[in-house]
Structures are given as structure tokens and as C-alpha cells.
N, C-alpha and C positions, 0 to 999 in steps of 0.2 A: 773259276780253277779249281780243281783239289793239289794240293799238296803232293808237291813229286821229293821220292828218295835226289834230290840233285840240291845244288845251290841253288838259292833262288836270286835273279836278276831282275833287271827293270825293264821295260817292255812297254812299248809306243800300242794301247790298245782304243779301237774306238766304237760306235755302235754306226751303221749305216746307216738309211733311209728305209731299209724294210725294218729295220728294229733288230738286227741280227751284228752279233761281236766279230771285229775283224781284229787282228793282229800283224803290227809289221812286220814283214820277213825281210833284215837286211840282207843273205843273199838273193832272194828275187827280187828284190827293190820292189817290194809295191804288198801293198796290203791285203792279207787271204786270210777269208774265215778261220774263224776261231772254235775248234771243233776239239775233241778232247784228245786227240791224235796229232794235229797240229801245235798243243799245248807241249804235249809230250817232246816233238820236233824241233821246237824253238828252243826250249830248254835243252835238250840235247845238244844242241848246234852249240849253243851259250857253253856248255859244258868243255867240249872239245876245245874249243877256241880259248876260253879263259882259264881252266884249269889245266889241260895238258898238247897245251901251245902247239895246236893244229891251226894253220894258215888257212885263214877265211878265203885268200885267194884261190886254195887247191880244192874247196869244198863245192859242190854241187849238188842244191837241194831238186827232188823230184825227179832225177836225170832219166830219162828215157832209153828204153834199151826193146830190144827183140827177143821172144822165144818163141821157138816155133809158130814163127810170121803172125805172132801177137803181139800187140803193140804193148810192154808195162812199165810202169816209173818205179825205180828205187828209192827210197823217202832218202838218202844221203849218200852219195860215194865221195870220198876225200883220194886224189890224186898225191902221187909221189913227186918231186918237182922233176921229175922226168917227163911228166904228163900222163905217168901211167895207174890204171885203179890198184889203189893201196888195199883198202876197207870200204867194204858196202854196210851200211847200217839199216832198219826195218827196225819204225816206231809202231808202235801198239796204243791205241787206249788204256789209260791206266786199268779200268775194266778188264781189258781182253789179258785172259792169261797167256802167259808164255809157255810153251808149249812144244811137241814135235811137229803138227801141222804151221805152227808159225817158222817154225827153224827151218823146214822142208821147204817154201812159199822163198826163205832167203838163199837158201842152197841152192833153189832153181834160176834162181838171178842170177849165180856165181857162174853157172855155166855159159852166159854172153860175158860178164864181165871178169872172167878169170882173176879176181882180189884174191890176196892171203892170206887176208882176215876180213872175217864175218864179225858183227856185232845186232843184237837183238836189244830191245827196250821198251816199258810199256811205262815208263819214270820214276816204279816203283823198283823192281829188280831190272838190273843189268847184265849181259852176256858177253862175251868177247872171244871168237876162237882164232886158231891160226889155221890155216886148211893144210896140209901135206898133200904138193901137186905130185909126187910121185905115187901113190897108192889112195889118193881122195880120202883121205881122212880127216879127221880135225882134234885138235888140243885145243883145251878151254884152256885160258888166262884168268890166274885169282885176283889180278888186278887188270884197270885199264892205264894200257899203254902210254907213255906221250910221243907226240906224232915220230919225233926222231929215234924212238925206241921200233917202232914198226917197219924204219927204214932198213935197222942193220943190219 
């Protein structure tokens, strides 16, 4: 897997009967196919938990949501200690450029989730913004905050 702009972590990786690589996802408690996007997701999850003190118990991976009667999945949703969605993260493969179309996909999910923070990553570049609920605008943050900073 490609080197990412994230700290390195140890992973449990295996090859299945079909010769495909799988990575153990401790959040879903199972092995999942190791795609470039999944590699980014697993590294970013570790980044959240190990470097920004996000409680693993408040993180949901591939959270289902409905948008215009369509079933969609958000890569990562982090909840507040009160159980409200706090942060939605969209993960892309390292070869996918983070552009307006990718941001629009995440913003579309937010019509359902209504989180105050949105983050995008391709493992190389990471963006986080705070949504302004009054006028629907957003402000990009310079640094990725710790979990407790999102609740202030």
C-alpha cells in the first residue's frame, strides 16, 4: 500500500482464499477487502483515535444514511458524548484528488447527518471545516482539532 501523509500504525493484514488482501477493521470487528480507500480509512481512524483522542466507542464506520430516498454510506461518523453526530469524514484513495465534487458529496451527506464538522482525506491531503448552521457556509480549519475541541 502507498505511503500516506499520516503516522504509521501496525495492522493485521491477511490474504483470503481468492488471493485478495484483507485488513482487520477493529471498528467493524471483521476483515474487509484492502482497497486503497480502505487503507486510507484505517489509517485515518488510527489518526483520530491515537493522535487526536477521539473515543473509538463514538466512531461509526460506513454509517448508513438516507438521502433523497437513496441509501448511502458515510465513511466515518464521529458522535458526541450525547450521541449526536459531530463529524463526518469522507475517505478517498490516494490517487483521487480532493476537489469540489468530493466536497459536494460529503456536503450532500450532511443534509441528513447535520454535523457541525466535515473532513475529507485521501491520505495525502486532509481538510476539515466547521459548518455555520445559520447561513450554511463553512470555514476551513488550519489544524485538525482534538476530539474535546470539537465539542467546545
